[in-house]
C-alpha positions in Angstrom: -24.7 29.8 -16.0 -24.9 26.7 -18.1 -21.3 27.0 -19.1 -20.2 27.2 -15.5 -22.1 24.0 -14.6 -20.5 22.3 -17.6 -17.0 23.4 -16.6 -17.6 22.2 -13.0 -18.8 18.8 -14.3 -15.7 18.6 -16.5 -13.5 19.3 -13.5 -15.1 16.6 -11.4 -14.7 14.0 -14.2 -11.0 15.0 -14.6 -10.4 14.7 -10.9 -12.0 11.2 -10.8 -9.9 10.1 -13.8 -6.8 11.4 -12.1 -7.5 9.6 -8.9 -8.2 6.3 -10.7 -5.1 6.5 -12.8 -3.0 7.1 -9.6 -4.5 4.2 -7.8 -4.0 1.9 -10.8 -0.2 2.5 -10.6 0.1 0.4 -7.4 0.0 -3.3 -6.9 -0.5 -5.1 -3.6 2.3 -7.6 -3.0 1.5 -8.6 0.6 -1.2 -8.2 3.2 -1.0 -8.9 6.9 -2.6 -8.2 10.2 -1.8 -8.6 13.9 1.7 -9.9 14.6 2.4 -10.5 10.8 2.1 -6.8 10.3 5.6 -6.4 11.8 7.0 -8.5 9.0 5.1 -6.4 6.5 6.6 -3.3 8.0 10.1 -4.8 7.9 9.7 -5.7 4.2 8.5 -2.2 3.5 11.6 -0.8 5.2 13.8 -3.2 3.3 12.3 -2.2 -0.1 12.5 1.5 0.8 16.2 1.0 1.6 16.7 -0.4 -1.9 15.0 2.6 -3.5 11.8 0.7 -4.4 8.7 3.0 -4.5 6.3 1.4 -2.1 3.8 2.2 0.6 1.8 0.6 3.5 -1.9 1.2 3.5 -4.7 0.2 5.8 -7.2 -2.2 4.3 -9.9 -1.6 6.8 -10.4 2.1 7.7 -9.4 4.8 5.3 -10.2 7.5 7.9 -7.4 6.6 10.2 -4.0 8.3 9.9 -1.1 6.2 8.7 0.7 6.4 12.1 -2.4 5.3 14.0 -3.1 2.6 11.5 0.4 1.2 11.7 0.4 1.2 15.5 -3.0 -0.6 15.6 -1.9 -3.2 13.1 0.7 -4.7 15.5 -1.8 -4.7 18.4 -2.9 -8.3 19.0 -6.3 -7.2 20.0 -7.0 -5.1 17.0 -7.7 -6.9 13.6 -6.2 -4.1 11.5 -5.1 -5.3 8.1 -2.3 -3.6 6.2 -1.3 -3.9 2.6 2.2 -3.5 1.1 1.8 -1.8 -2.3 4.5 -1.4 -4.8 4.5 1.1 -7.7 4.1 -0.8 -11.0 7.4 0.6 -12.4 9.3 -1.1 -9.5 7.2 -4.3 -9.4 9.9 -6.6 -11.0 12.6 -5.2 -8.8 10.4 -5.5 -5.7 9.6 -9.2 -6.4 13.2 -10.0 -6.8 14.2 -8.2 -3.6 11.4 -9.8 -1.6 12.6 -13.2 -2.8 16.1 -12.4 -1.5 14.5 -11.1 1.8 12.6 -14.4 2.1 15.7 -16.5 1.6 17.7 -14.5 4.2 14.9 -14.4 6.8 12.5 -17.3 6.5 9.1 -16.1 7.9 5.5 -17.0 7.2 3.4 -14.4 5.6 0.5 -14.0 3.2 1.7 -13.1 -0.2 -0.9 -12.1 -2.8 
């Protein structure tokens, strides 16, 4: 009985460590809400087309699905905030590509 409790605790600790290590492999490079979220989505698509490992996440409600979150982010009446995260192994490449994107399509955005 004691051994089973110990193994369960060990499994919980391992799961927490795994989740932490996965989240620490991502770096937020841009955050936007409202109309600026369209630019964030465009940058995400641009990076994806260049084989950069990246993702768009909601900054406000983790319970919403990704599709619902993205749709609400471009709604002018909904203050949804999105983040563009890049995997740390692709960070240098992403920064270089985002600089090129900025030069080709000047737009105002919030870079972190």
